[in-house]
LUMLO-969516 format. One record per residue (C-alpha): residue in one letter; x, y, z. Coordinates in steps of 0.05 Angstrom, whole numbers. Layout:
('A', (X, Y, Z)),
...
This chain:
('X', (1747, 588, 555)),
('X', (1800, 613, 603)),
('X', (1782, 681, 631)),
('X', (1821, 734, 668)),
('X', (1835, 693, 731)),
('X', (1862, 634, 692)),
('X', (1907, 676, 648)),
('X', (1931, 718, 708)),
('X', (1947, 655, 748)),
('X', (1986, 628, 688)),
('X', (2022, 694, 681)),
('X', (2044, 695, 753)),
('X', (2071, 624, 749)),
('X', (2109, 636, 684)),
('X', (2137, 701, 712)),
('X', (2169, 661, 768)),
('X', (2192, 601, 728)),
('X', (2209, 627, 658)),
('X', (2232, 699, 664)),
('X', (2307, 705, 649)),
('X', (2308, 641, 610)),
('X', (2333, 641, 538)),
('X', (2294, 605, 483)),
('X', (2345, 562, 449)),
('X', (2298, 530, 397)),
('X', (2226, 531, 374)),
('X', (2192, 469, 345)),
('X', (2126, 480, 307)),
('X', (2089, 415, 298)),
('X', (2022, 445, 277)),
('X', (2019, 517, 253)),
('X', (1944, 517, 238)),
('X', (1915, 551, 299)),
('X', (1860, 605, 298)),
('X', (1908, 641, 253)),
('X', (1965, 604, 220)),
('X', (2031, 613, 257)),
('X', (2077, 655, 214)),
('X', (2130, 618, 174)),
('X', (2185, 662, 207)),
('X', (2158, 650, 277)),
('X', (2212, 601, 300)),
('X', (2270, 642, 270)),
('X', (2244, 706, 302)),
('X', (2242, 676, 372)),
('X', (2301, 628, 376)),
('X', (2358, 659, 416)),
('X', (2316, 711, 451)),
('X', (2310, 718, 527)),
('X', (2243, 722, 564)),
('X', (2245, 790, 599)),
('X', (2175, 793, 628)),
('X', (2107, 760, 626)),
('X', (2047, 807, 627)),
('X', (1972, 802, 615)),
('X', (1919, 845, 581)),
('X', (1847, 820, 588)),
('X', (1850, 747, 568)),
('X', (1915, 755, 528)),
('X', (1983, 732, 553)),
('X', (2041, 777, 533)),
('X', (2111, 747, 536)),
('X', (2162, 803, 527)),
('X', (2226, 781, 493)),
('X', (2291, 819, 485)),
('X', (2300, 858, 421)),
('X', (2233, 893, 426)),
('X', (2189, 833, 408)),
('X', (2128, 808, 446)),
('X', (2094, 741, 439)),
('X', (2019, 753, 443)),
('X', (1979, 691, 461)),
('X', (1907, 672, 472)),
('X', (1887, 603, 497)),
('X', (1822, 599, 458)),
('X', (1773, 546, 481)),
('X', (1821, 490, 500)),
('X', (1892, 516, 498)),
('X', (1946, 513, 551)),
('X', (2017, 539, 556)),
('X', (2054, 495, 605)),
('X', (2125, 498, 632)),
('X', (2149, 426, 630)),
('X', (2204, 404, 676)),
('X', (2216, 353, 731)),
('X', (2154, 373, 772)),
('X', (2106, 376, 713)),
('X', (2041, 337, 715)),
('X', (2030, 313, 643)),
('X', (1976, 261, 653)),
('X', (1921, 306, 625)),
('X', (1957, 323, 560)),
('X', (1953, 285, 494)),
('X', (2021, 296, 460)),
('X', (1985, 295, 393)),
('X', (1960, 365, 411)),
('X', (2028, 393, 431)),
('X', (2031, 442, 372)),
('X', (2089, 487, 392)),
('X', (2149, 474, 437)),
('X', (2197, 527, 462)),
('X', (2262, 496, 487)),
('X', (2294, 537, 544)),
('X', (2367, 541, 564)),
('X', (2357, 504, 629)),
('X', (2331, 441, 595)),
('X', (2257, 455, 608)),
('X', (2206, 474, 555)),
('X', (2144, 517, 545)),
('X', (2093, 476, 507)),
('X', (2029, 501, 474)),
('X', (1976, 446, 474)),
('X', (1908, 459, 442)),
('X', (1860, 402, 421)),
('X', (1812, 449, 385)),
('X', (1865, 496, 357)),
('X', (1824, 559, 371)),
('X', (1883, 592, 405)),
('X', (1927, 647, 378)),
('X', (2003, 658, 379)),
('X', (2033, 717, 343)),
('X', (2094, 762, 347)),
('X', (2086, 837, 351)),
('X', (2132, 896, 359)),
('X', (2131, 914, 433)),
('X', (2128, 989, 419)),
('X', (2065, 979, 377)),
('X', (2030, 931, 424)),
('X', (1974, 978, 443)),
('X', (1955, 987, 370)),
('X', (1946, 914, 350)),
('X', (1875, 893, 333)),
('X', (1868, 846, 392)),
('X', (1884, 899, 445)),
('X', (1871, 969, 419)),
('X', (1796, 973, 435)),
('X', (1795, 937, 502)),
('X', (1762, 968, 562)),
('X', (1793, 978, 631)),
('X', (1818, 920, 672)),
('X', (1766, 901, 725)),
('X', (1818, 899, 781)),
('X', (1843, 969, 766)),
('X', (1815, 1034, 794)),
('X', (1789, 1055, 725)),
('X', (1735, 1002, 732)),
('X', (1693, 1039, 784)),
('X', (1620, 1042, 803)),
('X', (1614, 1110, 769)),
('X', (1646, 1083, 705)),
('X', (1600, 1022, 703)),
('X', (1538, 1063, 719)),
('X', (1553, 1111, 662)),
('X', (1565, 1053, 614)),
('X', (1496, 1023, 631)),
('X', (1456, 1086, 617)),
('X', (1404, 1079, 561)),
('X', (1429, 1008, 546)),
('X', (1378, 954, 532)),
('X', (1429, 898, 529)),
('X', (1427, 848, 587)),
('X', (1474, 869, 644)),
('X', (1510, 802, 639)),
('X', (1525, 813, 565)),
('X', (1550, 883, 581)),
('X', (1599, 855, 633)),
('X', (1624, 806, 580)),
('X', (1633, 861, 528)),
('X', (1709, 868, 525)),
('X', (1702, 940, 501)),
('X', (1668, 957, 568)),
('X', (1711, 917, 616)),
('X', (1767, 870, 595)),
('X', (1774, 798, 617)),
('X', (1706, 778, 646)),
('X', (1674, 718, 613)),
('X', (1613, 674, 624)),
('X', (1633, 639, 689)),
('X', (1653, 701, 728)),
('X', (1597, 745, 701)),
('X', (1547, 695, 730)),
('X', (1584, 693, 797)),
('X', (1592, 768, 801)),
('X', (1518, 781, 788)),
('X', (1497, 730, 840)),
('X', (1541, 764, 891)),
('X', (1511, 831, 872)),
('X', (1440, 803, 874)),
('X', (1425, 824, 802)),
('X', (1392, 778, 751)),
('X', (1436, 768, 689)),
('X', (1379, 784, 641)),
('X', (1362, 852, 670)),
('X', (1370, 909, 621)),
('X', (1434, 946, 636)),
('X', (1397, 1012, 634)),
('X', (1355, 991, 694)),
('X', (1415, 980, 739)),
('X', (1416, 1029, 797)),
('X', (1478, 1065, 822)),
('X', (1477, 1022, 885)),
('X', (1474, 959, 842)),
('X', (1532, 984, 799)),
('X', (1571, 992, 864)),
('X', (1556, 921, 886)),
('X', (1574, 893, 817)),
('X', (1641, 928, 818)),
('X', (1656, 907, 890)),
('X', (1639, 834, 875)),
('X', (1676, 835, 809)),
('X', (1741, 855, 843)),
('X', (1731, 807, 902)),
('X', (1711, 746, 862)),
('X', (1765, 755, 809)),
('X', (1818, 764, 863)),
('X', (1794, 701, 899)),
('X', (1794, 661, 835)),
('X', (1865, 683, 819)),
('X', (1886, 661, 888)),
('X', (1855, 592, 873)),
('X', (1889, 585, 806)),
('X', (1825, 597, 767)),
('X', (1769, 549, 748)),
('X', (1776, 483, 712)),
('X', (1717, 445, 683)),
('X', (1749, 409, 624)),
('X', (1813, 431, 591)),
('X', (1845, 488, 630)),
('X', (1911, 473, 665)),
('X', (1962, 520, 695)),
('X', (2035, 523, 676)),
('X', (2050, 461, 719)),
('X', (1994, 421, 688)),
('X', (1949, 428, 749)),
('X', (1874, 446, 746)),
('X', (1847, 510, 777)),
('X', (1814, 502, 845)),
('X', (1760, 556, 843)),
('X', (1706, 509, 816)),
('X', (1690, 487, 888)),
('X', (1673, 560, 905)),
('X', (1623, 572, 849)),
('X', (1555, 594, 875)),
('X', (1512, 588, 812)),
('X', (1552, 572, 750)),
('X', (1539, 501, 726)),
('X', (1490, 487, 784)),
('X', (1423, 487, 748)),
('X', (1372, 450, 789)),
('X', (1415, 449, 851)),
('X', (1394, 489, 912)),
('X', (1421, 559, 924)),
('X', (1471, 560, 981)),
('X', (1437, 622, 1010)),
('X', (1361, 611, 1004)),
('X', (1356, 537, 981)),
('X', (1316, 557, 918)),
('X', (1336, 515, 857)),
('X', (1385, 550, 811)),
('X', (1358, 565, 742)),
('X', (1391, 578, 675)),
('X', (1373, 614, 611)),
('X', (1407, 630, 546)),
('X', (1434, 701, 539)),
('X', (1475, 717, 478)),
('X', (1483, 643, 461)),
('X', (1513, 629, 530)),
('X', (1481, 593, 589)),
('X', (1468, 642, 647)),
('X', (1459, 614, 717)),
('X', (1422, 651, 772)),
('X', (1379, 645, 834)),
('X', (1308, 669, 820)),
('X', (1299, 687, 894)),
('X', (1365, 722, 911)),
('X', (1373, 759, 845)),
('X', (1324, 812, 822)),
């Protein structure tokens, strides 16, 4: 599932390529996504101009004129690509192109989603903070509000595994399985350790590595294993920088101990049994 770096990379690309463009038509081929696309969706969007592209956690927010925002989530396999002359379409099955937004310069934004777990809905921009998807989210990990003191306080008297706490969107918004594993490796903390046993110094290391790793991943366009593609149809490049995720049985780059994995909250968690305590 695309996490914060993938969505932020997509946001930055769309901000450069799509802002200021007018949506001249919307074609809905398959409305049955995670939630059915509203029957008025195409009529509500056609003719509006894209004023800004923002992000909150793993949600993409496309601000349109007239006080309307398109809220999108890519789900497990979704992508929103800007298709023009330099677009790489070799990885996309047109049978899964469920929505197409025709722009006034002859290009198009296309939502492709083989599993159809994604979400596209229109909301009033002035009420965005109150919608169910966004209203209870925690602070953004790259912002000052996500500090060592904040995280340390959130861990007190908590028995939940520290990795699961980092993936709790009410605690911190946007971190998923891949980056939680990488952050905890950098901080030298085992993913299964009870959050309440995290020291203040460890909370400091977790926050520092969270900000550094997420920023590095954004700079690399995110991580691609299977489906994720950026707005140009290209895969993310951060997979080559992963230290533990997906490397079970391979040797740790630091100490040469084989990487292990265990299930935590129904998700595979990768760690080095020597470097992480």
